[in-house]
Residue, then its C-alpha position, 0 to 999 in steps of 0.5 A: q499500500v501507498q506509504l508516506v513518512e516524514s522524519g526531520g521535525g523538532s523545535v528551533r530557534p527563530g533563524g535557524s534551519l531544518r531538513l524534512s525528509c519524506t520517504a516513499s513506498g508502494f506506488t511508482f514515485g517518479s510518476y506523480d507530483l509530490a508536495w509539502v503542506r502544513r498546518p499551523p496550530g489552529k489554522e487551516f492547510e496550507g501549501v508550502s511547496t510542490i514539485n513536479t514529476g521525473a526530474g522535478d524542474i517545475i517547482v512553485y512556493h508559497d510566498s511565505v516561503r519562497g527564498r528561505f525553502t528548498i524542495a527536492r526529490d530523489n526519484a532512485r531513493n523515493t525520497l522527497s525533502l524540504e530544506m527550511n532555512s531562516l526559520k520564523p516563528e509562523d513557519t511552526a506547524v505540522y508539515y505533511c508530505v503528500r501525494e497530488v493528483n491535480w494541482l492541490t489535490f492529494d490523495y495521501w498524506g504522510q503521518g506529520t512532523q512537528v516543526y517549532v520555531s520559538s526562541 
C-alpha cells in the first residue's frame, strides 16, 4: 500500500534551519507530483511547496517561504525533502508529505512531523 513517512521535524530558534525528509513506498514514485503541506496551530492547511514528476523541474512555493525553503526529490531513493532556512515563528506547524494527483488535490498523506520555531 501507499506509504509516506516524514522525519526531521523538531524545535529550533528563529533564524535556524531544519531539513524534512519523506520516504515513500507502494507506488511508482517518479510518476507523481509531490508536495509539502503544513497546518499551523489553530489554522487551516496551506500548501508549502510542490514539485512535478520526473526531473522535478517545475517547482512552486508559497509566497511566505519562497527564498527560504527548498524542495527536492530523489527518484532513485524514493525520497522527498524540504530544506528550511531562516525559520520564523510563523513557520511553526505540522508538516505533511503528500502525493498530488491534481493541482492542490492530494490523495495520500504522511503522518506529519512537528516543526516548532520559538526563542
